[in-house]
N, C-alpha and C positions, 0 to 999 in steps of 0.2 A: 325190836326193828324200830321203833320209833328213835330209840337212843342212836341206832346206827344212822338214820337219816338226819338226826340233829347234828352228829358229828361230821357227816359229809358236807352238810351244808355250811358249818363252820369252816371246814378246809377250803372249800371253794371260794368261800368269801375271803379268807385270807389270802389266797392265791391271786384273786381278782384285785385286792388291795396292793399286794406286793407289785403285780404288773402295772397297775395305775401309777403307783409311785415311781416305778422306773421309767414309765413313758413321760411322765412330768418333770423327771430330773433334768435339769439344764446341762447341754453339752459341756464337757469338760475341755481343757486345753488338748488339742491334738484330734480332736474327733473329726476334724475336716481333712484329715490327711489319712489317706489310704495306706498306711504303713502297717505291715504284718511282722514286723522283727523288732525287737528291743534288745540292745547289746548286752544287758545283764540277764535275759531271759529267752536266749536263742532256740532252747529245745521246745518248749511248750508254747504253742500259739494262744493258748488261754491261761493267763496267770490268775492264781487265786486272789491276789491282791488288787485285781483290777488294772493291772498296766497295760493289758491287752484286750480289748472287747471286740468281739464280732469283726475281727480283722482290722480294727482301727486303734491307733495309739491314742488312747484316753490319757494316761499318765504314765510315764517311764521312771521308775524309782531310781534309775541310775544316769539321769539326764546330765547331771555335772560330770560325770565319767564320759559320757558320749561327747560333751562339748570339748572335753579335753582331748579326745580322739580326734575330733574335727579339727581343733587349733593345731595339733602335731601334724595332722594330713596336709593342712594349709601351709605349715612351715617348710614340710618336705617339698610341697610343690614349688615354693618360692626357692629353695635352694636348688632344685633342679633347673628352674628358670635362669637362675644366676650364673649357674654353671654352663648352661647352654649359651648364654650370653657371652660369658668369658671365651668359650670355645670358639663362638662365631668371631670374637675380636682377634683370636689368633688366626683364624681361617682367612680374615680379611688381608692378610699379607700374600695369601695365594692368588697370584694374577697370571693370566696369559697376558701377552703382549706381542705387538708387531712394531718394528722400528726400521729407521734409514740413518746410515751413517755417512758422512763425508770424510774421506782419508787422504792424508797426504804422505806418502812414503818414499823413504831414503834408502836406497839399496846400496850394499857394497858386495864387490865380486868375490868369487872364491878363486879364482885364477888371475895370473898376471896378464895373460894375453889369450886372444881367441884368433885363429888363423882360417882364412879361406883359401883354398887352392883351386887347382884346375879351371883358372879363368883363362879363356881362350886369347884374351888380348893382353895378358898379364905375363911378364917374364918371371915370376915367382909368386910365392903366397903372399897375400894380403893380411898383415898381423894388426890388431887392434886390440886396444885396452878395454876389457868390459866396463871399467869404471868411467871410460870416456863416452861410452854409448848408453849406459843405464843410468838416465837422469831421474831426478825426482819424479815420482808418479802418482798422480791423483786417482782415486778410485771411489766407487759407490759400493755400500755393503746394504743387503737388504736382510732384515734379522727376524727370527720367530723364536720365541722363548717363554718361559714360565719362571716366575719368582715363587719357589716352593714354600719358603718359610721366611722368617723374619731375617735370616741370616744367609740362605742359600738359594740358589738358582740355576737353570740351564739355559743355553741360548746357541742356536743353529744359524748359520749365516751362509749367504752366497755373496761374493764380492767379484767385481769386476773393474778393470781400469775404466776411468772415466773417458779418456781419450788416448789414442795411440801416440806413444812419445817418438819422435823422429829426430835424429841427429845427423847432420850433413858434414861430410869432409872432403877435402880435395887430395888426391893422391897421384902424383905424375913419377913417382920413383920407380913404380913397378911395371911402366908400359913396356911394350916391345918396340914401339916407334915413338918418334917424339913430334908425329904430325897430329896429334889428339891428346887430350887430357881426360883423367878419371874423376867421376864424381860419384862418391859413395853414400848411400843413405841407409842408415840404421833405424829400423822400426822395432819397438818393444812394446809389449802389452801382456797382461796377465789375468788370469782367473783363478778363484780360490773358494773353496767350500769346506766346512768343517763345524765343529762345535766346541764350546767354552763351557767350563763350570764356573758360575759366578758366585763371588762372596760379597756379602753386604756387611758394613758396620753402621747401623743407623746412629746418627747423632740427634735426630729430632724427626717428627713426621714429614719434614719437608727436604731433608738432607741426609745422603747416604755416602760414606766412602765406599768404592767398588773395586775389586780384585778380579782377575780372570786367569784361567789356566785351561789350555786345550790344543787340540791338533787339528790340522788342515791340510788338504790337499792342493798344492799351488801348481799351475800349469802356465809356464812363461811361453807365449809364442812371439817369436822373433824372426826377423827377416832382414837380410843384407840385400840391397839393390845397388849393383855396380853398373855405371854407365860410362861408356867411353865416348866422348864427343870429339870432332874434329877441332882443330885449334881455333877456327872462327866461333866456335861455341853455338852454332845454329843446327848442326846436324848430328845426329847419332850416329855411331858406328856399330856398337853392339850393347846389349843389355843382358845381364847376368842375374838371376836371383838365387839366393842361398838362404836356407831356412837354418837357424839354430835354436831350436826349441828345447826346453826343459821341463821335466815334470819331477815335483819332489813333495814329499810329506814334510812338514815343518811343526815344530811345536811353537806355542804362543803363549806370553805371560804379560799381563798387563794390569795397570793401575789407574785409578781415576776417580770420579765424584760424579754423582746423580742428584740432580735438584727437581724435586717434584713440584712443578711450578702451577698445576692446576689439578683438578681431580680426573684422573685418567691419563696425564700428560706429564711426562718427564724429559729432562733435557740431561743428556751423557756427555761427558767428555773423557777421553782416556788416551794414555800413551800405552803403546804396545811394543814389545820386543820380539822378533820372529827370527827363529834359527832355521833355515832351510838347509844348508851345507852343500849346495850345488857348485858346480864349476863356474856357472854363469852369475847365480846369485847365491852369496853365502848368508847374509844377514838382511834382514829388513827392519828399519825403526819407522813406527807409524804413529801418527797423531790423528786423532778422530774426534768428530764432533757430531751428536746425532739426537734424535728424538725417539721416545717410545710411546707407544699408545696403548695404554693397559685397559683391560676389560675382564 
C-alpha cells in the first residue's frame, strides 16, 4: 500500500511539473492568431508535432509552402486586375452621344420637267424644269448614336430643311388674256429620318476617319403658288395652289473625319451622297459640319 501511494505521489508530481512547465513556456510565433487550419495538416486539428495547439497556430511546418500559395494567389489577383483594366480600356470606346449637324444639300432632278394644268386663267399647262426650282437647301440634323467599339458605331437622325426655299418666276405665255401677268412661286422643303452604320479608322486618340452607310425616308413637301395680277401689278385676279410632294426611301453613303477636341466633345465633317431616285429629286449631295457630345 505504501508503495502504491509513493508511486501515485511521484506521478502527480510529474504531471504537476509538466503542467507548470507548459504554463511557463513562452508563446511561440503565431500564438496570437486564432487560426485552426494549417495547409500541410488539414485533416487533424491537433498535430503531434505541435503545429496546431488549442485551436491556435503555434508553428506551421509548411510555412514556406503557405507563403508560396500566398504569393501565387497575389499574382493571380494582379493578373485579374490587369485583365479588368485592359477590358475597361477597350470598353472606353463604347460611348453614347447626341449631336447636331448643319447641312448644305445640292439636289438634282429625276425628270426633265414638271407640269401644272387645270389652272383656270391659263391657256394650257405650265411646265417648269425641276432643276430650276430645286435650289441648294440648308438643313439641320438632330443625331443620337453610340460608338460600340473602336471601329464601329450606329447613328439615328432626324433632318429638316432649315428654311423653305422659294423660287419666283414670271410667265405671261400661258395666259388667256393679255390684260394681266402671271407670277409663279415655287416653295420646296423636306424632312428625313433614318439610320447609318458608322465605321471609324482611328489615327490617334484625337482623330478618326469616318465612313457611313445607311437608309432614310425622305419627304419632300413642295408647293406651287400661281398668282395672276392685272397689268398694273397692284391687284390680284386669281390665285391657285398646287402641291407636288414626293416621298421616297433613299440610301446614303458618306466619308469624313472626326476631331476629338475635348473630353466628351467631338467635331465631325462629312460629305454624303444620297440616291433617292424620285421624279422630282433623283440625287442629293450633302456637306455637313456638326458636333457630337459623348457620355
